[in-house]
C-alpha positions in Angstrom: 30.8 -8.0 46.3 33.0 -10.0 44.0 34.2 -13.6 44.7 38.0 -13.1 44.2 40.3 -11.1 46.4 39.7 -7.3 46.7 42.6 -5.3 45.3 43.2 -2.3 47.4 45.6 0.6 46.5 47.0 2.6 49.4 48.6 6.0 48.4 50.5 7.3 51.5 53.9 8.9 51.9 54.4 7.5 55.4 55.6 3.9 55.7 54.3 3.6 59.3 50.8 4.3 58.1 51.2 1.6 55.4 52.2 -0.9 58.1 49.2 0.0 60.2 46.8 -0.3 57.3 48.4 -3.6 56.3 47.9 -4.9 59.8 44.3 -3.8 60.0 43.5 -5.4 56.7 45.2 -8.7 57.7 42.8 -9.0 60.6 39.8 -9.1 58.3 38.6 -12.7 58.2 35.5 -12.6 56.1 37.1 -11.3 53.0 40.6 -11.5 51.3 42.2 -8.3 50.4 45.4 -7.7 48.4 47.1 -4.4 49.4 49.4 -2.4 47.1 51.3 0.6 48.5 52.4 3.7 46.5 54.2 6.4 48.4 54.0 9.4 46.0 51.3 11.5 44.5 52.5 10.9 40.9 52.8 7.1 41.4 49.4 7.0 43.0 47.8 8.9 40.1 49.4 6.6 37.6 48.3 3.5 39.5 44.7 4.8 39.7 44.6 5.6 36.0 45.6 2.0 35.2 42.3 0.9 36.7 43.6 -2.4 38.2 42.2 -1.9 41.7 38.8 -2.3 43.3 39.3 0.4 46.0 41.7 3.2 46.7 42.8 4.5 50.2 44.2 8.1 49.8 46.2 9.8 52.5 45.1 13.5 52.7 48.8 14.7 53.0 50.9 13.7 50.0 53.7 16.2 50.0 52.9 19.5 48.2 49.6 18.0 47.1 46.7 16.2 48.8 44.7 13.1 48.4 41.8 15.4 47.6 43.8 16.7 44.6 44.5 13.2 43.5 40.8 12.3 43.8 39.8 15.2 41.6 42.4 14.5 38.9 41.4 10.8 38.9 37.7 11.7 38.5 38.6 14.2 35.7 40.4 11.3 34.0 37.3 9.2 34.1 38.3 6.9 36.9 35.2 5.4 38.7 36.9 3.3 41.3 35.7 4.0 44.8 38.1 6.2 46.9 38.3 6.6 50.7 40.2 9.6 52.1 42.4 9.1 55.2 43.5 12.0 57.4 45.4 12.3 60.6 42.7 14.4 62.3 39.0 15.0 61.7 38.3 18.2 59.8 34.7 18.8 58.9 35.6 21.2 56.0 37.9 18.5 54.5 35.1 16.0 55.0 32.7 18.1 53.0 35.2 18.8 50.2 36.0 15.1 49.8 32.3 14.2 49.6 31.8 16.9 46.9 34.8 15.6 45.0 33.2 12.1 44.9 35.0 10.3 47.8 33.2 7.2 49.0 34.1 7.9 52.7 36.3 10.0 55.0 38.2 8.2 57.8 40.4 9.5 60.6 43.5 7.3 61.0 43.6 7.4 64.8 40.1 6.1 65.0 40.5 3.1 62.6 39.9 -0.5 63.6 39.8 -3.5 61.4 36.0 -3.6 61.6 35.5 0.1 60.8 37.9 -0.1 57.9 36.4 -3.3 56.6 32.9 -1.8 56.8 33.9 1.4 55.1 35.7 -0.5 52.3 32.7 -2.9 51.8 30.2 -0.2 51.7 32.3 1.8 49.3 32.6 -1.1 46.9 29.0 -2.1 47.2 27.9 1.5 46.6 30.1 1.7 43.5 28.7 -1.6 42.2 25.2 -0.3 42.7 26.1 2.9 40.9 27.7 0.9 38.1 24.6 -1.2 37.8 22.4 1.8 37.8 24.5 3.5 35.1 24.3 0.3 33.1 20.6 0.1 33.4 20.1 3.8 32.6 22.4 3.4 29.6 20.5 0.3 28.5 17.1 2.1 28.9 18.5 5.0 27.0 19.8 2.8 24.1 16.5 0.9 24.0 14.6 4.1 24.0 16.6 5.8 21.3 16.8 2.8 19.0 13.2 1.8 19.5 11.2 1.6 16.2 8.2 3.0 18.2 8.1 6.6 19.3 8.2 7.2 23.0 7.0 10.5 24.6 7.0 11.7 28.2 4.6 14.4 29.2 4.0 16.5 32.3 0.7 16.4 34.2 -0.3 19.4 32.1 0.3 17.4 28.9 3.4 19.2 27.9 6.0 17.0 26.1 9.2 16.9 28.2 11.0 14.1 26.4 10.8 12.4 23.0 13.0 9.7 21.6 14.5 9.9 18.1 11.6 8.0 16.5 9.0 10.2 18.3 10.8 13.4 17.1 10.7 12.0 13.5 7.0 11.0 13.7 5.8 14.2 15.4 8.1 16.6 13.6 9.6 17.9 16.8 13.1 19.3 17.5 14.9 19.1 20.8 14.6 22.9 21.1 10.8 22.6 20.9 10.8 19.9 23.5 13.1 21.9 25.8 10.7 24.8 25.6 7.8 22.5 26.4 5.9 24.1 23.5 3.9 21.1 22.5 1.0 19.5 24.4 -0.4 16.0 23.7 -3.8 17.2 24.9 -4.1 19.1 21.6 -4.0 16.0 19.5 -7.5 15.2 18.1 -9.2 11.9 18.6 -9.8 9.9 15.4 -12.0 7.0 14.4 -10.7 3.6 13.2 -10.3 4.9 9.7 -8.4 8.0 10.8 -11.1 10.6 10.5 -10.6 13.3 13.1 -13.4 13.8 15.6 -13.3 17.4 16.7 -15.1 18.4 19.9 -14.4 15.1 21.7 -12.4 15.2 25.0 -8.7 14.2 24.9 -8.2 10.5 25.8 -4.9 11.5 27.5 -6.8 13.8 29.9 -8.8 10.7 30.9 -5.6 8.8 31.6 -4.4 11.6 33.8 -7.8 11.9 35.6 -8.5 8.2 36.0 -4.8 7.1 36.7 -5.5 4.2 34.4 -3.6 3.3 31.2 -5.2 3.3 27.8 -4.3 1.3 24.7 -4.8 1.6 21.0 -5.8 5.2 20.9 -6.2 6.7 17.5 -5.3 10.4 17.2 -4.6 12.9 14.5 -2.1 15.8 14.4 -1.5 18.4 11.7 1.9 18.5 10.1 3.2 20.4 7.1 -0.3 21.1 5.7 -1.4 17.5 6.0 -2.6 15.1 8.7 -0.6 12.4 10.5 -2.6 9.6 12.1 -1.2 8.0 15.2 -1.8 4.9 17.2 -0.9 5.5 20.9 -0.7 3.7 24.2 -0.5 5.8 27.4 0.2 5.1 31.0 0.3 7.5 34.0 3.5 8.2 35.9 3.3 8.4 39.7 5.7 10.2 42.1 6.8 8.8 45.5 3.6 10.0 47.1 1.5 8.1 44.4 0.4 11.4 42.8 0.2 11.6 39.0 3.4 13.3 37.8 2.8 12.9 34.1 2.5 10.1 31.6 4.5 8.0 29.1 3.0 7.6 25.6 4.1 5.4 22.7 3.3 6.9 19.3 3.3 5.0 16.0 2.6 6.7 12.6 -0.3 4.6 11.0 -1.1 7.1 8.2 0.2 4.8 5.5 -1.2 1.6 7.1 -4.7 3.1 7.3 -4.3 4.2 3.7 -3.3 0.7 2.6 -6.2 -0.8 4.6 -8.6 1.6 3.0 -7.3 0.7 -0.4 -7.6 -3.0 0.4 -11.2 -2.6 1.5 -12.0 -0.6 -1.6 -10.4 -3.2 -3.8 -12.2 -6.0 -2.1 -15.5 -4.1 -2.3 -15.0 -3.4 -6.0 -14.1 -7.0 -6.6 -17.3 -8.2 -5.0 -19.4 -5.8 -7.1 -17.5 -6.9 -10.1 -18.2 -10.6 -9.4 -21.9 -9.7 -9.0 -21.9 -7.8 -12.3 -20.2 -10.7 -14.1 -22.5 -13.2 -12.6 -25.6 -11.7 -14.3 -23.9 -10.7 -17.5 -24.1 -14.1 -19.1 -27.8 -14.6 -18.8 -28.6 -11.0 -19.7 -26.4 -11.1 -22.8 -28.1 -14.3 -23.9 -31.5 -12.6 -23.7 -30.2 -9.5 -25.5 -28.8 -11.6 -28.3 -32.1 -13.2 -28.9 -33.9 -9.8 -28.9 -31.3 -8.2 -31.3 -31.4 -11.3 -33.5 -35.1 -11.4 -34.0 -35.3 -7.6 -34.4 -32.6 -7.8 -37.0 -34.3 -10.6 -38.9 -37.6 -8.8 -38.9 -36.0 -5.5 -40.0 -34.4 -7.3 -43.0 -37.9 -8.6 -44.1 -39.8 -5.4 -43.3 -40.3 -3.0 -46.3 -38.7 0.5 -45.7 -41.2 3.0 -44.4 -43.5 0.3 -42.9 -45.2 1.0 -39.6 -43.2 -1.8 -37.9 -39.8 -0.5 -39.0 -39.7 2.3 -36.5 -40.7 0.0 -33.6 -38.2 -2.7 -34.6 -35.4 0.0 -34.7 -36.4 1.2 -31.3 -36.3 -2.4 -30.0 -32.8 -2.9 -31.5 -31.5 0.4 -30.2 -32.8 -0.3 -26.7 -31.2 -3.7 -26.7 -27.9 -2.1 -27.8 -28.1 0.4 -25.0 -28.6 -2.5 -22.5 -25.7 -4.3 -24.1 -23.5 -1.2 -23.7 -24.5 -1.0 -20.1 -23.5 -4.7 -19.5 -20.2 -4.1 -21.3 -19.4 -1.2 -18.9 -20.0 -3.5 -16.0 -17.7 -6.1 -17.4 -15.0 -3.5 -18.1 -15.3 -2.3 -14.5 -14.9 -5.8 -13.1 -12.1 -6.6 -15.6 -14.2 -9.4 -17.1 -14.2 -8.0 -20.7 -12.3 -9.9 -23.4 -10.2 -7.4 -25.3 -7.7 -7.1 -28.2 -4.5 -5.1 -28.0 -1.9 -3.8 -30.3 1.2 -1.6 -30.1 -0.3 1.8 -30.3 1.1 5.3 -30.3 -0.6 7.1 -27.4 0.4 10.5 -29.0 -1.5 9.7 -32.2 -4.6 8.4 -30.4 -4.8 11.5 -28.3 -4.3 13.8 -31.2 -7.0 12.1 -33.2 -9.4 12.8 -30.3 -8.8 16.5 -30.0 -11.5 17.8 -32.3 -14.1 15.5 -30.7 -12.9 16.5 -27.2 -13.2 20.2 -28.0 -16.8 19.7 -29.2 -17.6 17.6 -26.1 -16.2 20.1 -23.6 -17.9 23.1 -25.2 -16.8 26.7 -25.4 -16.6 27.3 -21.7 -13.8 24.8 -21.1 -10.4 25.4 -22.6 -8.5 22.2 -23.7 -4.8 22.3 -23.2 -2.5 19.5 -24.4 1.1 18.8 -23.5 1.9 15.5 -25.3 5.4 14.1 -25.7 5.7 12.8 -29.3 8.9 10.7 -28.5 7.3 8.2 -26.1 7.5 4.5 -26.8 4.3 2.6 -27.9 2.1 0.9 -25.3 0.3 -2.4 -25.6 -3.4 -1.4 -25.4 -6.8 -1.6 -27.0 -7.4 1.6 -28.9 -11.1 1.8 -28.2 -10.6 1.3 -24.5 -7.9 4.0 -24.3 -10.3 6.4 -26.1 -13.0 5.5 -23.6 -10.7 6.3 -20.7 -10.1 9.8 -22.1 -13.7 10.4 -22.9 -15.0 9.4 -19.5 -12.5 11.5 -17.7 -13.2 14.4 -20.0 -16.9 14.2 -19.4 -16.4 14.1 -15.6 -14.1 17.1 -15.8 -16.5 19.1 -17.9 -19.3 18.4 -15.4 -17.1 19.5 -12.6 -16.4 22.9 -14.3 -20.0 24.2 -14.4 -18.8 27.8 -14.9 -16.0 26.9 -17.2 -12.3 26.2 -16.7 -9.4 24.4 -18.2 -8.8 20.7 -18.9 -5.1 19.7 -19.4 -4.0 16.5 -20.9 -0.3 15.5 -20.8 1.9 12.5 -21.2 5.3 11.6 -19.7 7.6 8.6 -19.2 8.8 7.6 -15.7 10.6 4.9 -13.9 8.9 3.5 -10.8 11.2 2.3 -8.0 10.6 0.3 -4.8 10.3 3.4 -2.7 7.4 4.7 -4.9 5.7 1.3 -4.6 5.9 1.5 -0.8 3.9 4.7 -1.0 1.5 3.6 -3.7 0.7 -0.1 -3.2 -1.1 -0.5 -6.5 2.1 0.5 -8.4 4.8 -1.8 -9.8 8.4 -1.2 -10.4 9.5 -0.6 -14.0 9.1 1.7 -16.9 5.7 3.4 -17.5 3.9 5.9 -19.6 1.8 8.3 -17.6 -1.4 10.0 -19.0 -2.4 12.9 -16.8 -5.9 14.5 -17.0 -6.2 17.6 -14.9 -9.1 20.0 -14.5 -9.8 23.2 -12.6 -13.2 22.1 -11.4 -14.9 21.9 -8.0 -12.7 19.1 -6.7 -13.7 16.4 -4.3 -13.6 15.8 -0.5 -11.9 12.7 1.0 -15.1 10.8 1.5 -16.1 11.2 -2.2 -12.6 10.2 -3.4 -12.9 7.0 -1.4 -16.0 6.0 -3.6 -15.3 7.4 -7.0 -14.5 4.1 -8.6 -17.5 2.3 -7.2 -20.1 1.4 -9.8 -23.3 3.3 -9.6 -21.8 5.9 -7.3 -22.4 9.4 -8.7 -22.5 12.9 -7.3 -24.5 14.1 -10.2 -28.2 14.7 -10.2 -30.6 11.9 -10.8 -30.7 11.1 -14.5 -27.5 12.9 -15.2 -25.2 9.9 -14.9 -25.1 6.1 -14.4 -22.2 6.1 -12.0 -20.2 3.8 -14.3 -17.9 6.2 -16.0 -15.0 6.1 -13.5 -15.7 2.5 -12.6 -15.2 1.7 -16.3 -12.0 3.6 -16.4 -10.8 1.7 -13.3 -11.5 -1.6 -14.9 -9.9 -0.8 -18.2 -6.7 0.5 -16.6 -6.5 -2.6 -14.4 -7.1 -4.8 -17.4 -4.1 -3.2 -19.1 -2.0 -4.0 -16.0 -1.8 -0.3 -15.0 -3.1 1.8 -12.1 -4.7 5.1 -11.4 -3.8 7.8 -8.9 -6.1 10.6 -8.0 -5.4 13.9 -6.3 -8.2 16.4 -5.5 -9.1 19.1 -3.1 -12.4 20.9 -2.8 -12.3 24.1 -4.8 -8.9 23.2 -6.3 -9.7 20.8 -9.1 -8.8 17.1 -9.7 -5.9 15.3 -11.3 -6.0 11.8 -12.6 -2.8 10.0 -13.4 -3.1 6.8 -15.5 0.0 4.6 -15.7 0.5 2.2 -18.6 3.4 -0.3 -18.5 5.9 -0.3 -21.4 5.8 -3.7 -23.2 8.8 -5.9 -24.0 9.7 -7.1 -27.5 8.7 -6.0 -31.0 5.5 -4.6 -32.2 2.6 -7.0 -32.3 -0.4 -7.3 -34.6 -4.0 -6.6 -34.0 -6.8 -9.0 -34.9 -9.9 -7.1 -35.9 -13.4 -8.4 -35.9 -15.1 -5.2 -36.8 -18.0 -5.0 -39.2 -17.2 -4.0 -42.8 -19.6 -2.1 -45.1 -19.5 -4.7 -48.0 -22.3 -7.3 -48.1 -21.8 -10.5 -46.2 -21.4 -13.7 -48.3 -22.9 -17.0 -47.3 -21.7 -20.4 -48.2 -22.3 -24.2 -48.4 -20.0 -25.2 -45.5 -21.3 -27.2 -42.5 -21.5 -25.6 -39.1 -22.0 -27.2 -35.7 -23.8 -24.8 -33.3 -23.4 -25.6 -29.6 -25.7 -23.4 -27.4 -27.7 -24.4 -24.3 -30.1 -21.4 -24.5 -33.1 -22.6 -26.7 -34.1 -19.2 -28.0 -30.6 -18.2 -28.8 -29.9 -21.6 -30.4 -32.9 -21.1 -32.6 -32.0 -17.6 -33.8 -28.4 -18.6 -34.6 -29.6 -21.6 -36.6 -32.0 -19.4 -38.5 -29.3 -16.8 -39.3 -26.9 -19.5 -40.6 -29.5 -21.1 -42.8 -30.5 -17.7 -44.2 -26.9 -17.5 -45.4 -27.2 -21.0 -47.0 -24.9 -22.9 -44.5 -25.6 -26.5 -43.5 -26.3 -26.5 -39.8 -26.5 -29.0 -36.9 -27.3 -27.9 -33.4 -26.5 -29.2 -29.9 -27.6 -28.1 -26.4 -24.5 -29.4 -24.6 -21.0 -30.7 -25.0 -22.1 -34.3 -24.7 -24.8 -33.8 -27.4 -22.2 -32.1 -29.6 -19.9 -35.1 -29.4 -22.8 -37.4 -30.3 -23.8 -35.4 -33.3 -20.1 -35.2 -34.4 -20.0 -39.0 -34.5 -23.3 -39.2 -36.3 -22.1 -36.7 -39.0 -18.7 -38.5 -39.1 -17.0 -35.2 -38.2 -18.0 -33.5 -41.5 -18.0 -30.0 -40.0 -16.0 -27.0 -41.2 -16.6 -24.8 -38.2 -17.9 -25.1 -34.6 -19.7 -22.1 -33.0 -19.8 -22.9 -29.3 -20.9 -21.2 -26.2 -18.4 -21.2 -23.3 -20.7 -22.0 -20.4 -22.9 -25.1 -20.9 -24.6 -27.7 -18.7 -23.4 -31.2 -18.3 -19.9 -30.6 -16.9 -18.2 -29.7 -20.2 -17.5 -26.1 -21.2 -16.7 -24.8 -24.7 -12.9 -25.1 -24.3 -13.1 -28.7 -23.2 -15.4 -29.6 -26.1 -13.1 -28.0 -28.6 -10.0 -29.7 -27.1 -11.7 -33.1 -27.7 -12.8 -32.2 -31.2 -9.4 -30.9 -32.2 -7.9 -34.3 -31.4 -10.2 -35.7 -34.1 -9.8 -32.9 -36.6 -6.9 -30.5 -35.9 -7.8 -28.2 -38.8 -11.3 -27.5 -37.4 -12.2 -23.8 -37.4 -13.7 -22.6 -34.1 -15.6 -19.5 -32.9 -16.2 -19.1 -29.1 -19.1 -17.0 -27.9 -20.3 -16.0 -24.5 -22.0 -13.2 -22.6 -19.4 -13.7 -19.9 -16.9 -16.5 -19.3 -14.3 -17.1 -16.6 -12.2 -19.1 -19.1 -11.7 -16.1 -21.3 -12.3 -13.2 -18.9 -9.8 -10.5 -18.8 -7.7 -12.0 -21.6 -6.2 -10.5 -24.7 -7.3 -12.4 -27.8 -4.3 -11.5 -29.7 -2.1 -13.3 -27.2 -4.5 -16.2 -26.6 -4.9 -16.8 -30.4 -8.7 -17.5 -30.3 -11.7 -16.1 -32.2 -14.3 -14.8 -29.8 -17.7 -13.3 -30.5 -19.0 -11.5 -27.4 -22.8 -11.5 -26.7 -25.0 -9.8 -27.6 -24.3 -9.6 -31.3 -26.3 -8.8 -34.4 -27.1 -11.4 -37.1 -24.9 -9.5 -39.5 -22.0 -9.5 -37.1 -22.3 -13.3 -36.7 -22.5 -13.9 -40.4 -19.6 -11.7 -41.1 -17.3 -13.4 -38.5 -18.3 -16.9 -39.6 -17.4 -16.0 -43.2 -14.1 -14.5 -42.2 -13.2 -17.4 -40.1 -14.0 -19.9 -42.8 -12.0 -18.0 -45.4 -9.0 -17.6 -43.1 -6.0 -20.0 -43.7 -5.3 -22.6 -41.0 -2.1 -21.8 -39.0 -0.3 -25.1 -39.1 1.6 -26.4 -36.0 -0.7 -24.7 -33.5 -3.2 -26.6 -31.3 -5.7 -23.7 -31.6 -5.6 -22.1 -35.0 -6.6 -18.5 -35.1 -9.3 -17.9 -37.6 
């Protein structure tokens, strides 16, 4: 009971009864009571409605009405204060009616003593306080349950859902009517593995909870919803009745569909990054070897008379080296390690220029349909890489339509907001151009879709594909700061959506290092060649001397600095590898040489370099010759670089 005085309201139209009640209350020593007397029904109802009392004593006879009427009207008005009914004589029927109406007790006036009155009032107040606490706890539990970010479900011992909070209704797609009909059973939910794949035929883990009477945690289950599958993480505990029999269970449900999808994407990204690092790690040495092979084959071809027996063999060696070089380039594209050059290009024009080639590639059995928008802004991209994206996707689509079908290419512009990024973690907010490639082929199952961008993974027969096509597409798109989305179902075709970001600013320029048909001129300039691979250093030296250049060679950065001093810096161009022994790479060497001769022309070369990997040469303002290369490509680029004017005011002039 409360610490202060207990405020008691007496509603009785007989003053003598008031005096008796006052005297009885005054004899109570353990507790202080303050008694207020009202002698009319109307006055009593008004006092009760004010809610200023802890307890009400109501005389049964109040003129034309009764204390029972007052009790009912007070309860209808929402009054919760405990009320004790007083009557002049015991009447069992009145006693029952008062209890039904919500009276705390029913006392006969003639039998009252101070002790019985005190005990009745104390019990009434304590009971009301207990009821109030119980209502508060129930309300608190209800509020916690309904506002919980985790779904909460109660089920019967037969597994039928009897209650679901708001979050559970949302997660499970249930309505209150469905729950009221007990039309859903948690025993029908399918167990799933850690990656969310349903495991049909396994017993329900909830049945085990009911049978064992033991709780279970971190259960993964799958339920069908709106044609798709929702993956749940659940905890379950049995509910016991008063006799300790299982009366049902309480289950928490959390939708982990998106979380598992994000985890799968993260694992895929990490796996592909590891493979990419492996590919890049071997590219440097392999490209050095291929450059030597191509270089010597090229020199021998130039000195071999047409029609000679050795000419065919040399051409086959050169072609095989080029195929190997293409294979390495694909690996570097996949792993986003390829150096590239972009320009502002019209995607509409690029795609239109490819239509005739695509038609021949697809064959007569596959219909090509295009829905390009001609009013789209230009994108910042490498033309050859964009063409390779389209070619690889078209080849895959053709192979998926063995009996023919339709390939549709379309473009659109869209704005990606934060909500979209939440559903697609590889996306970014902003303006994008979308290239959609859709086929009507055989489609893919979920397990295949999880691996399509892995290098060397292929569903084609042995010898029909390298497994690098989609891996290359993935790397190119990532290198252009975009992303790919794939939708596919077995028997219903596949749709690829490639997103390119819209660039800021004005149109840029493109630096082209492509071979030209006219003969390559030599010169009398002096060139410093810095290359640690002996065979490659020798072939480069031979090529440069063949074109009449003066040449000095160094195997490391330290040796290059020493030769520079010996020659008093009389070099017009430095051709340097990026990765060299001795703790100094190509960039560091050039930085030191530029301090001595700012107008020095420079060509960087590498089979793979972390310093230049994934960069756009147009933006980095460097001249780069990727390995492997032909002698004619080297000679042409050297001549172009030497003839180019120096860009004043820049620490690294672009040749």
